[in-house]
C-alpha positions as CSV (number, residue, x, y, z in Angstrom):
1,X,14.1,-22.5,8.8
2,X,12.7,-20.6,5.8
3,X,16.1,-19.2,4.7
4,X,17.9,-22.6,4.9
5,X,15.2,-24.5,2.9
6,X,15.0,-22.2,-0.1
7,X,18.5,-22.5,-1.5
8,X,17.6,-25.4,-3.8
9,X,14.2,-24.1,-4.7
10,X,15.1,-22.0,-7.8
11,X,16.5,-25.0,-9.7
12,X,13.3,-26.9,-9.1
13,X,11.1,-24.1,-10.4
14,X,11.6,-25.2,-14.0
15,X,10.0,-28.6,-13.3
16,X,6.7,-27.2,-12.0
17,X,3.5,-28.3,-13.7
18,X,1.8,-25.0,-13.1
19,X,2.6,-21.4,-12.2
20,X,-0.8,-20.5,-10.7
21,X,0.8,-18.4,-8.0
22,X,1.7,-15.8,-10.6
23,X,-1.9,-15.7,-11.8
24,X,-2.9,-15.0,-8.2
25,X,-0.4,-12.2,-8.0
26,X,-1.8,-10.7,-11.2
27,X,-5.2,-10.6,-9.6
28,X,-3.8,-9.0,-6.5
29,X,-2.0,-6.4,-8.7
30,X,-5.2,-5.5,-10.6
31,X,-7.2,-5.2,-7.4
32,X,-4.5,-3.1,-5.7
33,X,-4.3,-0.9,-8.8
34,X,-8.0,-0.1,-8.5
35,X,-7.6,0.3,-4.8
36,X,-5.0,3.0,-5.2
37,X,-6.9,4.6,-8.1
38,X,-9.9,5.0,-5.8
39,X,-7.7,6.5,-3.1
40,X,-6.2,9.0,-5.7
41,X,-9.6,10.2,-7.0
42,X,-9.8,12.9,-4.4
43,X,-6.3,14.1,-5.2
44,X,-7.0,14.4,-9.0
45,X,-10.4,16.0,-8.4
46,X,-9.0,18.1,-5.5
47,X,-8.2,21.3,-7.3
48,X,-11.6,21.5,-9.0
49,X,-13.4,20.5,-5.7
50,X,-11.6,23.2,-3.9
51,X,-12.4,25.8,-6.5
52,X,-16.0,24.8,-7.0
53,X,-16.9,24.4,-3.4
54,X,-14.7,27.3,-2.1
55,X,-12.7,25.2,0.4
56,X,-9.5,26.5,2.2
57,X,-6.2,24.6,2.2
58,X,-6.9,23.4,5.8
59,X,-10.4,22.2,4.9
60,X,-8.9,20.3,1.9
61,X,-6.3,18.9,4.3
62,X,-9.0,17.5,6.5
63,X,-10.9,16.1,3.6
64,X,-7.8,14.4,2.3
65,X,-7.1,13.0,5.8
66,X,-10.6,11.4,6.2
67,X,-9.6,8.2,4.4
68,X,-6.6,7.9,6.7
69,X,-8.6,8.2,10.0
70,X,-10.9,5.3,9.2
71,X,-8.3,3.2,7.4
72,X,-6.2,3.3,10.6
73,X,-9.0,2.7,13.0
74,X,-10.4,-0.3,10.9
75,X,-7.0,-2.1,10.5
76,X,-7.3,-4.3,13.6
77,X,-10.9,-5.2,13.0
78,X,-10.0,-5.9,9.3
79,X,-7.1,-8.1,10.3
80,X,-9.4,-10.0,12.7
81,X,-11.9,-10.6,9.9
82,X,-9.2,-11.9,7.7
83,X,-8.0,-14.4,10.3
84,X,-11.5,-15.4,11.3
85,X,-13.2,-15.7,7.9
86,X,-10.3,-16.0,5.5
87,X,-9.0,-13.8,2.7
88,X,-11.4,-14.5,-0.1
89,X,-14.7,-13.6,1.4
90,X,-13.4,-10.7,3.6
91,X,-11.6,-9.1,0.6
92,X,-14.7,-9.5,-1.6
93,X,-16.8,-7.4,0.8
94,X,-13.9,-4.9,1.1
95,X,-13.7,-4.3,-2.7
96,X,-17.4,-4.1,-3.1
97,X,-18.0,-1.6,-0.3
98,X,-15.1,0.7,-1.0
99,X,-16.3,0.9,-4.6
100,X,-19.9,1.7,-3.7
101,X,-18.7,4.5,-1.3
102,X,-16.4,5.9,-4.0
103,X,-19.3,6.1,-6.4
104,X,-21.4,8.0,-3.9
105,X,-18.7,10.6,-3.2
106,X,-19.9,12.6,-6.3
107,X,-23.1,13.3,-4.3
108,X,-21.1,16.0,-2.4
109,X,-21.4,18.2,-5.5
110,X,-25.0,18.8,-4.6
111,X,-24.0,20.6,-1.4
112,X,-22.1,23.7,-0.5
113,X,-20.0,25.0,2.4
114,X,-19.9,23.0,5.6
115,X,-22.4,20.4,4.3
116,X,-20.1,19.7,1.3
117,X,-17.1,19.3,3.5
118,X,-19.0,17.0,5.9
119,X,-20.3,14.9,3.0
120,X,-16.9,14.5,1.4
121,X,-15.3,13.7,4.8
122,X,-18.0,11.1,5.6
123,X,-17.8,9.2,2.3
124,X,-14.0,9.3,2.2
125,X,-14.1,8.0,5.8
126,X,-16.3,5.1,4.7
127,X,-14.0,4.3,1.8
128,X,-11.0,4.1,4.2
129,X,-12.9,1.8,6.5
130,X,-13.9,-0.5,3.7
131,X,-10.3,-0.7,2.3
132,X,-8.8,-1.6,5.6
133,X,-8.4,-5.4,5.0
134,X,-6.9,-4.9,1.5
135,X,-3.1,-4.8,2.2
136,X,-3.1,-7.2,5.2
137,X,-5.1,-9.5,2.8
138,X,-2.4,-9.0,0.1
139,X,0.3,-9.9,2.6
140,X,-1.6,-12.9,3.9
141,X,-2.3,-14.2,0.4
142,X,1.4,-13.7,-0.6
143,X,2.6,-15.6,2.4
144,X,0.3,-18.5,1.5
145,X,1.2,-18.6,-2.2
146,X,4.9,-17.7,-2.4
147,X,8.1,-19.2,-1.1
148,X,10.5,-16.9,0.8
149,X,12.9,-16.4,-2.1
150,X,10.1,-15.2,-4.4
151,X,8.2,-13.1,-1.8
152,X,10.3,-9.9,-2.2
153,X,9.3,-9.6,-5.8
154,X,5.7,-10.7,-5.2
155,X,5.2,-8.2,-2.4
156,X,7.0,-5.4,-4.4
157,X,4.7,-6.0,-7.4
158,X,1.4,-5.7,-5.6
159,X,2.8,-2.8,-3.6
160,X,4.0,-1.1,-6.8
161,X,0.4,-1.1,-8.1
162,X,0.0,2.2,-6.3
163,X,2.3,3.8,-9.0
164,X,0.7,1.8,-11.8
165,X,-2.7,3.1,-10.7
166,X,-1.4,6.6,-11.3
167,X,0.2,5.7,-14.7
168,X,-3.1,4.2,-15.9
169,X,-5.8,6.2,-14.2
170,X,-4.3,9.7,-13.5
171,X,-4.5,10.8,-17.1
172,X,-8.0,9.3,-17.4
173,X,-9.2,10.9,-14.2
174,X,-7.7,14.3,-15.3
175,X,-9.5,14.0,-18.6
176,X,-12.8,13.1,-16.8
177,X,-12.5,16.2,-14.5
178,X,-11.7,18.4,-17.5
179,X,-14.5,17.1,-19.7
180,X,-17.3,16.0,-17.4
181,X,-16.6,17.6,-14.0
182,X,-15.0,16.2,-10.9
183,X,-18.1,14.1,-9.9
184,X,-17.6,11.8,-13.0
185,X,-14.3,10.5,-11.6
186,X,-15.9,8.9,-8.6
187,X,-18.7,7.3,-10.6
188,X,-16.4,5.7,-13.2
189,X,-13.8,4.5,-10.7
190,X,-16.3,3.2,-8.2
191,X,-18.2,1.3,-11.0
192,X,-14.9,-0.3,-12.1
193,X,-14.3,-1.6,-8.6
194,X,-17.8,-3.1,-8.2
195,X,-17.2,-5.2,-11.4
196,X,-13.8,-6.3,-10.0
197,X,-15.3,-7.5,-6.8
198,X,-17.3,-10.2,-8.6
199,X,-14.2,-11.1,-10.7
200,X,-12.4,-11.6,-7.4
201,X,-15.1,-13.9,-6.0
202,X,-14.9,-16.1,-9.1
203,X,-11.1,-16.3,-9.5
204,X,-9.5,-16.3,-6.0
205,X,-8.7,-19.5,-4.1
206,X,-6.2,-20.7,-1.6
207,X,-3.2,-22.9,-2.7
208,X,-4.9,-26.2,-1.7
209,X,-8.2,-25.3,-3.2
210,X,-7.3,-23.8,-6.5
211,X,-8.4,-26.0,-9.5
212,X,-5.4,-25.1,-11.6
213,X,-2.5,-25.6,-9.2
214,X,-0.4,-28.7,-9.8
215,X,0.9,-31.0,-7.1
216,X,4.5,-30.1,-7.9
217,X,3.8,-26.3,-7.6
218,X,2.1,-26.9,-4.3
219,X,5.0,-28.9,-3.0
220,X,7.5,-26.3,-4.3
221,X,5.9,-23.3,-2.6
222,X,5.3,-25.3,0.6
223,X,8.9,-26.4,0.8
224,X,10.0,-22.8,0.2
225,X,8.2,-21.6,3.3
226,X,4.7,-20.7,2.0
227,X,1.9,-21.0,4.6
228,X,-0.3,-23.1,2.3
229,X,-2.8,-24.0,5.1
230,X,-3.5,-20.4,6.1
231,X,-7.2,-20.5,5.1
232,X,-7.6,-24.2,5.3
233,X,-9.0,-26.7,7.8
234,X,-6.1,-26.3,10.1
235,X,-6.8,-22.6,10.6
236,X,-10.4,-23.4,11.7
237,X,-9.3,-26.1,14.1
238,X,-6.1,-24.5,15.4
239,X,-5.6,-22.6,18.7
240,X,-7.7,-19.6,19.4
241,X,-6.1,-16.2,19.4
242,X,-6.2,-13.8,22.3
243,X,-6.2,-10.6,20.2
244,X,-5.1,-8.2,22.9
245,X,-2.2,-10.5,23.9
246,X,-1.1,-10.9,20.3
247,X,-1.0,-7.1,19.9
248,X,1.0,-6.6,23.1
249,X,3.5,-9.3,22.1
250,X,4.0,-7.9,18.6
251,X,4.4,-4.3,19.9
252,X,6.9,-5.6,22.4
253,X,9.1,-7.0,19.6
254,X,11.9,-4.4,18.8
255,X,12.3,-5.7,15.2
256,X,8.6,-5.2,14.4
257,X,8.4,-1.9,16.2
258,X,11.2,-0.6,14.0
259,X,9.5,-1.9,10.9
260,X,6.2,-0.2,12.0
261,X,7.8,3.2,12.5
262,X,9.7,2.9,9.2
263,X,6.4,2.2,7.4
264,X,4.9,5.3,8.9
265,X,7.7,7.3,7.4
266,X,7.6,5.6,4.0
267,X,3.9,6.2,3.8
268,X,4.4,9.9,4.4
269,X,5.9,9.9,0.9
270,X,3.0,7.8,-0.4
271,X,0.4,10.1,1.0
272,X,2.1,13.3,-0.3
273,X,1.9,11.7,-3.7
274,X,-1.7,10.6,-3.3
275,X,-3.0,13.9,-1.9
276,X,-1.0,17.1,-2.3
277,X,1.3,16.3,-5.3
278,X,-1.3,17.2,-8.0
279,X,-2.1,20.4,-6.1
280,X,1.7,21.1,-5.9
281,X,1.8,20.8,-9.7
282,X,-1.2,23.1,-10.2
283,X,-0.5,25.7,-7.4
284,X,3.3,25.8,-7.2
285,X,4.2,24.9,-10.8
286,X,1.1,26.6,-12.4
287,X,0.1,23.6,-14.5
288,X,-3.5,23.0,-15.7
289,X,-5.3,20.1,-14.0
290,X,-5.3,18.3,-17.3
291,X,-1.5,18.6,-17.7
292,X,-1.0,17.8,-14.0
293,X,-2.9,14.5,-14.5
294,X,-0.5,13.5,-17.2
295,X,2.6,14.9,-15.5
296,X,1.8,13.0,-12.2
297,X,2.0,9.7,-14.2
298,X,5.8,10.2,-14.9
299,X,7.0,9.9,-11.3
300,X,4.4,7.1,-10.9
301,X,6.1,5.1,-13.8
302,X,9.4,5.6,-12.0
303,X,8.0,4.5,-8.7
304,X,6.5,1.3,-10.3
305,X,9.9,0.5,-12.0
306,X,11.6,1.1,-8.7
307,X,9.3,-1.2,-6.9
308,X,9.9,-4.0,-9.4
309,X,13.7,-3.4,-9.2
310,X,13.7,-3.3,-5.4
311,X,11.8,-6.6,-5.1
312,X,13.9,-8.3,-7.8
313,X,17.2,-7.1,-6.1
314,X,16.0,-8.3,-2.7
315,X,15.1,-11.8,-4.0
316,X,18.4,-12.0,-6.0
317,X,20.4,-11.2,-2.9
318,X,18.4,-13.9,-1.0
319,X,19.1,-16.5,-3.7
320,X,22.8,-15.5,-3.7
321,X,23.1,-16.6,-0.1
322,X,22.9,-13.2,1.7
323,X,20.9,-13.1,4.9
324,X,17.3,-12.2,4.8
325,X,18.1,-9.1,6.8
326,X,20.7,-7.9,4.3
327,X,18.5,-8.8,1.3
328,X,15.6,-6.7,2.6
329,X,17.4,-3.8,4.3
330,X,19.9,-2.8,1.5
331,X,17.2,-1.9,-1.1
332,X,15.2,0.0,1.6
333,X,18.1,2.1,2.7
334,X,19.3,2.9,-0.8
335,X,15.8,3.7,-1.9
336,X,15.2,6.1,0.9
337,X,18.5,7.9,0.1
338,X,17.2,8.5,-3.4
339,X,13.8,9.6,-2.1
340,X,15.4,12.5,-0.2
341,X,16.4,14.1,-3.5
342,X,12.9,15.6,-3.8
343,X,14.0,18.4,-1.4
344,X,16.1,19.7,-4.4
345,X,12.9,20.7,-6.1
346,X,12.9,23.7,-3.8
347,X,15.9,25.1,-5.7
348,X,14.9,24.2,-9.3
349,X,13.0,26.5,-11.6
350,X,12.4,24.4,-14.8
351,X,9.3,22.3,-14.7
352,X,10.9,19.3,-16.5
353,X,13.8,19.3,-14.1
354,X,11.4,19.2,-11.2
355,X,9.5,16.2,-12.8
356,X,12.8,14.4,-13.4
357,X,13.9,14.9,-9.7
358,X,10.4,13.8,-8.5
359,X,10.7,10.7,-10.8
360,X,14.1,9.9,-9.2
361,X,12.6,10.3,-5.7
362,X,9.7,8.1,-6.4
363,X,11.9,5.5,-8.1
364,X,13.8,5.4,-4.8
365,X,10.6,5.2,-2.8
366,X,9.6,2.2,-5.0
367,X,12.9,0.5,-4.4
368,X,12.6,0.9,-0.7
369,X,9.0,-0.1,-0.3
370,X,9.7,-3.6,0.8
371,X,7.8,-3.4,4.1
372,X,5.1,-5.8,3.0
373,X,7.7,-8.4,2.1
374,X,9.2,-8.0,5.6
375,X,5.7,-8.5,7.1
376,X,5.2,-11.6,5.1
377,X,8.6,-12.9,6.3
378,X,8.0,-12.1,9.9
379,X,4.3,-12.4,10.7
380,X,3.3,-15.3,13.1
381,X,1.4,-17.9,11.0
382,X,-1.5,-18.0,13.5
383,X,-2.1,-14.2,13.3
384,X,-1.0,-13.1,9.8
385,X,-4.0,-10.9,9.4
386,X,-3.6,-9.1,12.8
387,X,0.1,-8.7,12.2
388,X,-0.3,-7.2,8.8
389,X,-3.1,-5.0,10.1
390,X,-1.0,-3.6,12.9
391,X,1.8,-2.9,10.5
392,X,-0.6,-1.2,8.1
393,X,-2.2,0.8,11.0
394,X,1.1,2.3,12.0
395,X,2.0,3.0,8.3
396,X,-1.3,4.7,7.5
397,X,-1.3,7.1,10.5
398,X,0.7,9.0,7.8
399,X,-2.6,9.2,5.9
400,X,-3.9,11.3,8.7
401,X,-0.9,13.4,9.6
402,X,0.6,14.1,6.1
403,X,-2.4,15.9,4.5
404,X,-3.0,17.9,7.7
405,X,0.6,18.9,8.4
406,X,1.2,19.9,4.8
407,X,-2.1,21.8,4.8
408,X,-0.9,23.8,7.8
409,X,2.6,24.3,6.3
410,X,0.9,25.7,3.1
411,X,-1.4,28.0,5.1
412,X,1.5,29.3,7.3
413,X,4.1,29.8,4.5
414,X,2.2,29.9,1.3
415,X,4.7,27.6,-0.3
416,X,5.4,23.9,-0.7
417,X,9.1,24.3,0.3
418,X,8.6,23.3,3.9
419,X,6.3,20.4,2.8
420,X,9.1,18.8,0.6
421,X,11.6,19.1,3.5
422,X,9.0,17.4,5.8
423,X,8.6,14.5,3.4
424,X,12.3,14.2,2.8
425,X,13.0,14.1,6.5
426,X,10.7,11.1,6.9
427,X,12.7,9.2,4.3
428,X,15.8,9.9,6.5
429,X,14.0,8.5,9.6
430,X,13.2,5.3,7.7
431,X,16.9,4.8,7.2
432,X,17.6,5.2,10.9
433,X,14.9,2.7,11.8
434,X,16.2,0.0,9.6
435,X,19.9,0.6,10.3
436,X,19.7,1.0,14.1
437,X,16.4,-0.4,15.4
438,X,15.2,-3.4,13.3
439,X,18.1,-5.8,13.8
440,X,17.7,-9.4,12.4
441,X,14.7,-10.0,10.2
442,X,13.0,-13.4,11.1
443,X,9.6,-14.9,11.6
444,X,8.1,-14.2,15.0
445,X,6.7,-17.1,17.0
446,X,3.9,-16.3,19.4
447,X,4.8,-17.4,22.9
448,X,2.3,-15.9,25.3
449,X,-0.7,-15.2,23.1
450,X,-2.1,-18.6,22.2
451,X,-4.8,-20.2,24.2
452,X,-7.3,-22.9,23.6
453,X,-11.0,-22.5,24.0
């Protein structure tokens, strides 16, 4: 029904009394920017941490992976919390806790050897667990505030904050490491997040509760397929969810399984960028950490622009009458083809040419990063948190495997050549998933999983 009801919606958009949904999206964008900046702190500080604490490549790989272990394990509990307590309060505690744990990471500088590794691993593990509800929360809020024909751009924008975070914060964090030591990065970024947690608590509302939303905007987004009651009274009084049954039913859906596997492969590119990319610039390309912080922002700008372009193209295709499947799949496939270009860096000597190719690859990754729009399009309304959490759990297994696999490739070969091939191959698998496995993209209706108390 969503696709058939949205054709007339764009024309009505000019008559709206408010555009509060875009303010909500701006808040999501800012929070997600801080989220990814906190994830990237360990990558920017990584070369100095490794040098100061005397860690091997494999030890750094495990430290880099600590976030991914807990982030994956906490996805389903985080999704359950979102469905049980709503997005606002669950997300507030998520922001506050991950920021506090980020601040504490600098304490690892007081230790050496195994104690330092254990402290870094533990605190990054806690950051990952606290961040678990964030992206399922983004998807849940987007599905409540945005009609289907605007959801591609909305999801692409909050997802593109991962690149914007690098654009804004990578140079700052590189300067902090250079000027005040690696511990300062964690203190500054964690403190910023604590402040943002209280801004969130003050500014975030559901569509039916927001003091600034007009009746015409509410009617517009609801008519376009937005799930405006997601955190309202109907949620509290609706059917109870059998969590295990929901998970089994979602995993048994071929379309969703293809999307999940595709997200794992896309996130392999993401985690290469968040963990080993600055080390690649320092170790393989012999840049200083200060220069690497600035250079890393160039592919990030390209990734951000690609994300905006991918979402805009997807929504334009939807408004033009193309099927939702075509509108989502075409940017994903084209974007992943561009991402595979990073393998060419193995054959390029000039640093600026390498940066240009990496920028092209991350532009493509941005274009193709529409997985969250697909989740918002397909998640059952009764279990949006669980559905997003399951998707994010699959995707962020890459946060565990990517740093470790690349660490072993580096230790075994002494070069990043094999690592770039590994990352490029994952982009190719994403294409195969969306072309041959996913099939028609449509909202899933729970059949077996609902029961009443």
